[in-house]
N, C-alpha and C positions, 0 to 999 in steps of 0.2 A: 467479580465474575465476568467482567467484560474484557479482561486482559487479553486472552487469546484472540477475541474478535477484533479488538483494536489493532493488535499486532498484525493479523491477517489483512485487515483493511488498509493499514499503513503500508504494508508490503505491496499490495495491489496498486494503491495510489502512487507509490514511489516508482513502481515499474512502469505504470501508465505514463507518468510524468517523464520518465527516461525515454520512452518511445516517442513521446510528443517532442521532447527537446531534440531528439536525434533526427 
């Protein structure tokens, strides 16, 4: 049941990491 939630969280975390790395 947490699939979509983890997917959304992973996307946000990945994007945030991208911005920080940039």
